[in-house]
Residue frames relative to the residue before (quaternion, step in Angstrom):
aa qw qx qy qz dx dy dz
M 1.0000 0.0000 0.0000 0.0000 0.00 0.00 0.00
A 0.4427 -0.6919 0.5020 0.2706 3.59 -0.94 0.92
M 0.5141 -0.6481 0.4985 0.2591 3.47 -1.21 0.89
T 0.3489 -0.6768 0.6038 0.2358 3.55 -1.10 0.75
N 0.6887 -0.4673 0.3620 0.4198 3.53 -1.35 0.28
N 0.6299 0.5289 -0.3275 0.4650 3.59 1.03 -0.77
D 0.6422 0.5254 -0.3255 0.4535 3.56 1.00 -0.89
Q 0.6234 0.5524 -0.3227 0.4495 3.54 1.01 -0.99
K 0.6993 0.4729 -0.2873 0.4526 3.57 0.79 -1.05
K 0.6215 0.5511 -0.3356 0.4443 3.56 1.05 -0.84
N 0.7719 0.3719 -0.1908 0.4790 3.58 0.91 -0.85
N 0.4057 -0.7289 0.4574 0.3082 3.53 1.38 0.08
G 0.2838 0.7990 -0.4907 0.2006 3.60 1.06 0.68
E 0.1116 -0.7728 0.6172 0.0972 3.48 -1.30 0.38
R 0.6129 -0.5491 0.4016 0.4020 3.57 -1.13 0.50
I 0.5726 -0.6579 0.3760 0.3129 3.51 -0.85 0.97
A 0.6275 0.5390 -0.3389 0.4481 3.64 1.02 -0.83
K 0.6408 0.5106 -0.3274 0.4707 3.57 1.07 -0.76
V 0.6353 0.5093 -0.3314 0.4766 3.66 0.97 -0.69
I 0.6423 0.5125 -0.3261 0.4674 3.65 0.90 -0.81
A 0.6552 0.5251 -0.3103 0.4459 3.58 1.00 -0.98
R 0.6729 0.5134 -0.2925 0.4451 3.53 0.96 -0.93
A 0.6180 0.5389 -0.3466 0.4556 3.54 1.19 -0.45
G 0.5273 -0.6836 0.3734 0.3393 3.60 1.33 -0.05
L 0.4506 0.6933 -0.4607 0.3225 3.62 1.20 0.20
C 0.7906 -0.1475 0.1467 0.5760 3.63 0.95 -0.74
S 0.6422 -0.4792 0.4071 0.4385 3.53 -1.30 -0.21
R 0.6325 -0.5306 0.3666 0.4289 3.62 -1.12 0.28
R 0.6079 0.5468 -0.3401 0.4646 3.61 1.09 -0.68
D 0.6572 0.5045 -0.3033 0.4707 3.55 0.97 -0.85
A 0.6325 0.5484 -0.3231 0.4413 3.52 1.04 -0.89
E 0.6349 0.5191 -0.3303 0.4673 3.57 1.00 -0.82
R 0.6373 0.5254 -0.3291 0.4577 3.60 1.03 -0.75
W 0.6342 0.5475 -0.3119 0.4481 3.53 1.04 -0.98
I 0.6449 0.5331 -0.3133 0.4492 3.55 1.00 -0.84
E 0.6908 0.4900 -0.2683 0.4591 3.48 0.88 -1.03
A 0.6500 0.4824 -0.2967 0.5067 3.65 1.23 -0.52
G 0.5198 -0.6815 0.3957 0.3299 3.60 1.21 0.04
R 0.4204 0.7191 -0.4439 0.3303 3.58 1.18 0.59
V 0.7152 0.4332 -0.2421 0.4922 3.61 1.23 -0.22
E 0.1177 -0.7562 0.6395 0.0732 3.62 -1.01 0.85
L 0.1343 -0.7576 0.6364 0.0550 3.53 -1.21 0.81
N 0.8409 -0.1022 -0.0011 0.5314 3.49 -0.65 1.29
G 0.7672 -0.3879 0.1851 0.4761 3.59 0.90 0.99
K 0.7200 0.3951 -0.2518 0.5120 3.64 1.14 -0.16
K 0.5341 -0.6386 0.4699 0.2935 3.47 -1.12 0.87
L 0.2249 -0.7895 0.5582 0.1203 3.54 -0.85 0.97
M 0.1663 -0.8176 0.5484 0.0562 3.58 -0.82 0.99
T 0.7696 0.2732 -0.1967 0.5426 3.65 1.12 0.09
P 0.4293 -0.7239 0.4809 0.2456 3.62 -0.88 0.93
A 0.5496 0.6096 -0.4074 0.4006 3.56 1.24 -0.18
C 0.4341 0.6798 -0.4442 0.3899 3.50 0.59 1.22
V 0.2061 -0.7806 0.5784 0.1171 3.60 -0.91 0.90
V 0.0771 -0.8075 0.5846 0.0148 3.59 -0.79 0.92
T 0.2788 -0.7153 0.6215 0.1561 3.53 -1.41 0.45
A 0.7181 -0.4442 0.3212 0.4287 3.54 -1.37 0.09
Q 0.6227 0.5541 -0.3442 0.4321 3.59 1.14 -0.38
D 0.6097 0.5728 -0.3559 0.4166 3.60 1.15 -0.39
I 0.2750 -0.7535 0.5713 0.1735 3.57 -1.12 0.70
I 0.1540 -0.8026 0.5762 -0.0071 3.48 -0.73 1.30
V 0.0530 -0.8014 0.5957 -0.0068 3.54 -0.79 0.98
V 0.1067 -0.7872 0.6070 0.0219 3.66 -0.76 1.07
D 0.8479 -0.0370 -0.0026 0.5289 3.60 -0.69 1.10
G 0.7193 -0.4695 0.2432 0.4507 3.51 1.03 0.75
K 0.6787 0.4373 -0.2973 0.5096 3.58 1.26 0.07
A 0.5204 -0.6390 0.4632 0.3261 3.58 -0.95 0.78
L 0.5451 -0.6278 0.4419 0.3369 3.52 -1.04 0.79
P 0.4163 -0.7169 0.4906 0.2683 3.60 -0.72 1.03
D 0.5708 -0.5633 0.4532 0.3892 3.53 -1.25 0.51
K 0.5631 -0.6203 0.4147 0.3551 3.55 -1.09 0.74
E 0.3455 -0.7309 0.5616 0.1762 3.51 -0.93 0.96
P 0.6260 -0.4913 0.4248 0.4316 3.64 -1.14 0.37
T 0.4963 -0.6603 0.4700 0.3111 3.62 -0.89 0.82
R 0.0251 -0.7798 0.6247 -0.0323 3.52 -0.88 1.02
M 0.0950 -0.7736 0.6244 0.0522 3.61 -1.21 0.43
W 0.1373 -0.7840 0.6039 0.0416 3.49 -1.25 0.77
R 0.3250 -0.6844 0.6105 0.2306 3.60 -1.17 0.55
Y 0.0165 -0.7882 0.6152 -0.0028 3.66 -0.83 0.92
N 0.2786 -0.7343 0.5968 0.1640 3.57 -0.94 0.91
K 0.1716 -0.8298 0.5279 0.0574 3.54 -0.13 1.32
P 0.2965 -0.7331 0.5787 0.1992 3.56 -0.97 0.92
A 0.6001 -0.5063 0.4450 0.4307 3.58 -1.26 0.18
G 0.7308 0.4549 -0.3077 0.4054 3.54 -1.25 0.45
L 0.6423 0.4428 -0.3265 0.5335 3.55 1.29 0.46
V 0.3164 -0.7299 0.5706 0.2041 3.57 -1.08 0.71
T 0.3463 -0.7235 0.5592 0.2097 3.54 -0.96 0.96
S 0.4896 0.5908 -0.4678 0.4386 3.51 0.33 1.36
H 0.5238 -0.6150 0.4791 0.3432 3.65 -1.16 0.45
K 0.7926 0.0379 -0.0340 0.6076 3.63 1.15 -0.59
D 0.1915 -0.7904 0.5731 0.1007 3.56 -1.06 0.78
P 0.4361 -0.7060 0.4775 0.2887 3.65 -0.62 1.01
Q 0.6783 0.4872 -0.2959 0.4636 3.61 1.07 -0.55
G 0.4916 -0.6905 0.4123 0.3340 3.62 1.24 -0.11
R 0.3799 0.7140 -0.4907 0.3242 3.57 1.19 0.40
K 0.5633 -0.5995 0.4394 0.3609 3.58 -1.15 0.54
T 0.3150 -0.7733 0.5283 0.1536 3.57 -0.99 0.83
V 0.6575 -0.4797 0.4088 0.4130 3.53 -1.29 0.29
F 0.7222 0.4849 -0.2501 0.4251 3.56 0.87 -1.00
E 0.6018 0.5143 -0.3572 0.4957 3.56 1.26 -0.28
A 0.7034 0.4767 -0.2524 0.4628 3.54 1.16 -0.62
L 0.5287 0.6499 -0.4032 0.3681 3.60 1.23 -0.10
P 0.5883 -0.5777 0.4048 0.3953 3.55 -1.07 0.56
S 0.5892 -0.6316 0.3974 0.3098 3.56 -1.10 0.78
F 0.6166 0.5693 -0.3714 0.3972 3.63 1.14 -0.38
L 0.5622 0.5978 -0.4077 0.4003 3.56 1.12 -0.25
P 0.4473 -0.6610 0.5164 0.3104 3.62 -1.14 0.60
R 0.6722 -0.4317 0.3169 0.5112 3.61 -1.03 -0.08
V 0.0200 -0.8284 0.5588 -0.0322 3.57 -0.69 1.00
I 0.3041 -0.7247 0.5979 0.1579 3.56 -1.34 0.45
S 0.4173 -0.7029 0.5105 0.2669 3.60 -0.93 0.69
V 0.3556 -0.6663 0.6045 0.2532 3.52 -1.18 0.59
G 0.7819 -0.0707 -0.0211 0.6191 3.59 -0.20 1.34
R 0.4433 -0.6952 0.5271 0.2057 3.47 -1.45 -0.18
L 0.1737 -0.7103 0.6549 0.1910 3.49 -1.31 0.20
D 0.4744 -0.7042 0.4321 0.3038 3.66 -0.74 0.89
Y 0.7653 -0.4072 0.2468 0.4332 3.59 -1.28 0.29
N 0.7915 0.3286 -0.1775 0.4838 3.58 0.86 -0.90
S 0.5718 0.5888 -0.3957 0.4120 3.55 1.22 0.11
E 0.2730 -0.7719 0.5641 0.1063 3.52 -1.30 0.61
G 0.6048 0.6523 -0.3593 0.2821 3.46 -1.26 -0.10
L 0.8161 -0.3199 0.1944 0.4403 3.56 -1.32 -0.33
L 0.0001 -0.7541 0.6538 -0.0619 3.46 -0.87 1.12
L 0.2556 -0.7555 0.5844 0.1493 3.67 -0.56 1.04
L 0.1267 -0.7842 0.6069 0.0245 3.51 -1.10 0.91
T 0.0333 0.8204 -0.5706 0.0180 3.67 -0.84 0.72
N 0.4271 -0.6734 0.5375 0.2742 3.57 -1.23 0.38
D 0.6241 0.5218 -0.3048 0.4954 3.58 1.36 0.09
G 0.2893 -0.8003 0.5005 0.1588 3.62 -0.13 1.16
E 0.6387 0.5317 -0.3099 0.4618 3.53 1.03 -0.82
L 0.6431 0.4978 -0.3239 0.4834 3.61 0.97 -0.82
A 0.6197 0.5468 -0.3467 0.4437 3.63 0.94 -0.87
R 0.6496 0.5192 -0.3380 0.4407 3.65 0.88 -0.92
K 0.6816 0.5184 -0.2959 0.4232 3.55 0.90 -1.01
L 0.7129 0.4560 -0.2758 0.4558 3.55 0.86 -0.90
E 0.5831 0.5560 -0.3891 0.4466 3.67 1.19 -0.19
L 0.6115 0.6189 -0.3549 0.3422 3.61 1.05 -0.69
P 0.5248 -0.6427 0.4526 0.3266 3.62 -0.91 0.82
D 0.5887 0.6034 -0.3433 0.4141 3.58 1.14 -0.65
T 0.5467 0.6082 -0.3967 0.4169 3.58 1.19 -0.42
G 0.3524 -0.7783 0.4483 0.2627 3.56 1.19 -0.61
W 0.4589 0.6750 -0.4652 0.3427 3.62 1.20 0.18
T 0.3037 -0.7671 0.5345 0.1833 3.54 -0.95 0.88
R 0.2869 -0.7092 0.6105 0.2051 3.60 -1.16 0.52
R 0.1114 -0.7889 0.6014 0.0599 3.64 -0.84 0.95
Y 0.0965 -0.7947 0.5988 -0.0243 3.54 -1.08 0.98
R 0.2834 -0.6374 0.6879 0.2002 3.40 -1.49 0.57
V 0.0076 -0.8290 0.5574 -0.0435 3.55 -0.58 1.16
R 0.1756 -0.7608 0.6189 0.0855 3.61 -0.89 0.98
V 0.0565 -0.8156 0.5750 -0.0312 3.55 -0.75 1.13
H 0.2799 -0.7012 0.6204 0.2122 3.56 -1.28 0.45
G 0.6266 0.5100 -0.4294 0.4036 3.52 -0.87 1.00
N 0.6271 -0.5410 0.4277 0.3620 3.46 -1.43 -0.08
V 0.2856 -0.7949 0.5252 0.1036 3.54 -0.45 1.28
E 0.1181 -0.7933 0.5958 0.0408 3.60 -0.54 1.19
A 0.4411 -0.7223 0.4694 0.2517 3.56 -0.63 1.10
T 0.6255 0.5529 -0.3258 0.4438 3.57 1.10 -0.73
E 0.6514 0.5182 -0.2987 0.4668 3.53 1.03 -0.83
L 0.6274 0.5173 -0.3201 0.4861 3.59 1.05 -0.79
T 0.6467 0.5253 -0.3284 0.4450 3.58 0.84 -0.89
K 0.6652 0.5160 -0.3383 0.4204 3.66 0.87 -0.80
L 0.5496 0.6348 -0.3948 0.3730 3.61 1.17 -0.47
S 0.6035 0.5919 -0.3700 0.3854 3.55 1.11 -0.66
N 0.6698 0.4621 -0.3219 0.4839 3.62 1.16 -0.28
G 0.5816 -0.5582 0.3905 0.4447 3.63 1.20 0.01
V 0.0718 -0.7832 0.6172 0.0240 3.51 -1.20 0.45
T 0.2845 -0.7277 0.6005 0.1696 3.59 -1.27 0.62
V 0.0128 -0.7827 0.6201 -0.0511 3.57 -0.77 1.08
D 0.8414 -0.0888 -0.0021 0.5330 3.57 -0.69 1.18
D 0.7133 -0.4884 0.2356 0.4440 3.48 0.94 1.11
V 0.5819 0.5341 -0.3851 0.4774 3.61 1.25 0.23
K 0.2668 -0.7909 0.5374 0.1203 3.64 -0.62 1.11
Y 0.1154 -0.7964 0.5933 0.0229 3.50 -0.70 1.18
G 0.4720 -0.6905 0.4797 0.2652 3.60 -0.95 0.88
S 0.7767 -0.3568 0.2515 0.4541 3.55 -1.35 -0.15
I 0.0593 -0.7770 0.6267 -0.0079 3.51 -1.00 1.03
I 0.2255 -0.7623 0.5977 0.1041 3.55 -0.79 1.08
A 0.0175 0.8022 -0.5922 0.0744 3.56 -0.53 1.17
N 0.0347 -0.8194 0.5717 -0.0233 3.57 -0.70 1.12
F 0.3929 -0.6952 0.5430 0.2599 3.65 -0.79 0.90
D 0.1619 -0.7881 0.5867 0.0914 3.57 -0.94 0.93
S 0.8151 -0.1834 0.1837 0.5178 3.65 0.61 -0.97
R 0.2371 -0.7632 0.5843 0.1412 3.61 -1.22 0.34
T 0.0122 -0.7505 0.6607 0.0020 3.49 -1.17 0.85
G 0.8229 -0.0745 0.0169 0.5631 3.57 -0.30 1.24
A 0.8039 -0.2363 0.1983 0.5085 3.53 -0.81 -1.14
N 0.6548 0.4907 -0.3194 0.4780 3.58 1.34 0.01
A 0.1380 -0.7566 0.6351 0.0724 3.50 -1.24 0.59
W 0.3027 -0.7311 0.5872 0.1707 3.48 -1.31 0.68
M 0.0512 -0.8030 0.5938 0.0032 3.49 -1.02 0.81
T 0.3041 -0.6757 0.6216 0.2542 3.57 -1.27 0.30
V 0.0791 -0.8064 0.5857 -0.0204 3.57 -0.76 1.12
I 0.0467 -0.8039 0.5926 -0.0171 3.58 -0.83 1.01
L 0.1080 0.7986 -0.5797 0.1203 3.49 -0.88 1.01
K 0.4186 -0.7416 0.4738 0.2243 3.64 -1.16 0.37
E 0.6917 0.5100 -0.2757 0.4307 3.56 1.15 -0.67
G 0.0793 -0.8326 0.5387 0.1015 3.53 0.61 -1.15
K 0.1525 0.7992 -0.5691 0.1190 3.59 0.79 0.97
N 0.7483 -0.4302 0.2679 0.4281 3.56 -1.27 0.34
R 0.8555 -0.1274 0.0008 0.5020 3.58 -0.59 1.23
E 0.1356 0.8567 -0.4866 0.1046 3.45 1.21 0.74
I 0.6918 0.4781 -0.3145 0.4403 3.66 0.67 -0.92
R 0.6671 0.5225 -0.3023 0.4366 3.55 0.94 -0.92
K 0.6913 0.4834 -0.2750 0.4613 3.50 1.01 -0.86
V 0.6459 0.5374 -0.3046 0.4486 3.53 1.04 -0.80
M 0.6711 0.4916 -0.2804 0.4788 3.54 0.98 -1.06
E 0.6453 0.5029 -0.3463 0.4590 3.60 0.95 -0.64
H 0.6042 0.5704 -0.3454 0.4363 3.55 1.15 -0.63
I 0.7497 0.3407 -0.2146 0.5251 3.57 1.13 -0.62
G 0.6670 -0.5756 0.2614 0.3942 3.56 1.25 0.65
L 0.6116 0.5415 -0.3590 0.4514 3.57 1.15 0.47
T 0.2281 -0.7746 0.5745 0.1339 3.58 -1.05 0.72
V 0.3576 -0.7510 0.5293 0.1672 3.49 -0.72 1.20
N 0.0250 -0.8217 0.5694 0.0030 3.60 -0.62 1.01
R 0.7604 0.0574 -0.1395 0.6317 3.58 1.26 0.27
L 0.0196 0.7962 -0.6017 0.0598 3.53 -1.07 0.91
I 0.0060 0.8065 -0.5849 0.0863 3.55 -0.56 1.24
R 0.2721 -0.7451 0.5883 0.1573 3.49 -0.83 1.04
T 0.1883 -0.8160 0.5431 0.0612 3.56 -0.71 1.08
A 0.8235 0.0309 -0.0221 0.5661 3.60 1.09 -0.36
Y 0.0679 -0.7539 0.6521 0.0429 3.55 -1.20 0.64
G 0.7967 -0.1043 -0.0045 0.5953 3.50 -0.23 1.33
P 0.8178 -0.1992 0.1759 0.5105 3.64 -0.89 -0.96
F 0.6293 0.5462 -0.3395 0.4363 3.61 1.23 -0.25
Q 0.1143 -0.8051 0.5820 0.0118 3.56 -0.97 0.98
I 0.5657 -0.6156 0.4336 0.3362 3.50 -1.20 0.66
G 0.1618 -0.8215 0.5335 0.1197 3.61 1.12 -0.64
S 0.7900 -0.3004 0.2682 0.4623 3.54 -1.03 -0.99
L 0.3252 0.7685 -0.4978 0.2363 3.59 1.29 0.16
E 0.3451 -0.7415 0.5404 0.1974 3.59 -0.82 0.92
Q 0.6450 -0.5134 0.3836 0.4163 3.61 -1.19 0.48
R 0.8193 0.1986 -0.2221 0.4899 3.51 -1.12 0.98
D 0.5694 0.5830 -0.4131 0.4065 3.73 1.15 -0.17
V 0.2184 -0.7425 0.6264 0.0930 3.48 -1.31 0.70
D 0.0286 -0.8004 0.5983 -0.0262 3.51 -0.92 0.92
E 0.3486 -0.7521 0.5186 0.2093 3.63 -0.62 1.03
V 0.4117 -0.6677 0.5585 0.2697 3.58 -1.01 0.82
R 0.4770 -0.6866 0.4667 0.2885 3.53 -0.86 0.93
P 0.6340 -0.5955 0.3449 0.3528 3.57 -1.01 0.87
K 0.6721 0.4760 -0.3261 0.4641 3.60 0.91 -0.73
S 0.6224 0.5218 -0.3327 0.4793 3.56 1.00 -0.78
L 0.6299 0.5384 -0.3139 0.4636 3.59 0.97 -0.91
R 0.6736 0.4840 -0.2976 0.4726 3.59 0.84 -0.93
D 0.6527 0.5267 -0.3161 0.4434 3.61 0.94 -0.89
Q 0.7623 0.4004 -0.2049 0.4653 3.64 0.94 -0.92
V 0.8303 0.2145 -0.1038 0.5038 3.61 0.92 -0.66
G 0.3331 0.7908 -0.4654 0.2171 3.55 1.32 0.02
M 0.6337 0.5579 -0.3186 0.4308 3.60 1.02 -0.82
F 0.6965 0.4712 -0.2633 0.4727 3.58 1.18 -0.65
L 0.6496 0.5310 -0.3113 0.4463 3.53 1.30 -0.21
K 0.5157 0.6465 -0.4022 0.3928 3.61 1.29 -0.02
């Protein structure tokens, strides 16, 4: 018999995909896919739907291994170089961020992505549920970028982006783009946005006649790249982590 909402509250149950994500194995979305692929067992039986609420008394097995106890939430700043895919596997065989990370890190998940040719700050965490929450536009966290473009930068075109723009039937929210400097045919800009859809900055700049030839994320919400060198990883101190994301851990 399916549990009612009152039953769920009474038993302090949570969706199984959320529990798997909190154990640090994957994101909640990936956990749902794993369940549908038959990779998850619940109390000795293969589970085929993520529409399931579990409690601490339930036994969850993923790929034949018992679900590990939830580790304390941790986060790292990583300075991603260009030429890495932000994915655990790439169909094209390109090297991934996770293959390039130092071996001392536990299994981690990225908070959002940076595309293959983009650089800069990538947040990593062992808590898949936290990663999902921090990616949502509703969180209100801004992403800040240093962007180098080729072409003639028109101030009026940049100003229009603050009202949002539609490119190829895709609606993009407000983008704040400020001209910083010019060197020859290239110009540097600071770009701030909240959504970060797939290749958003590149597509929007192309829409107004500019070609992005370098893109560096310098901040994600309250976290900044600072003096972190490319490929370096730095763990966020527990107190700082609690101060910045504690509200999302409740």
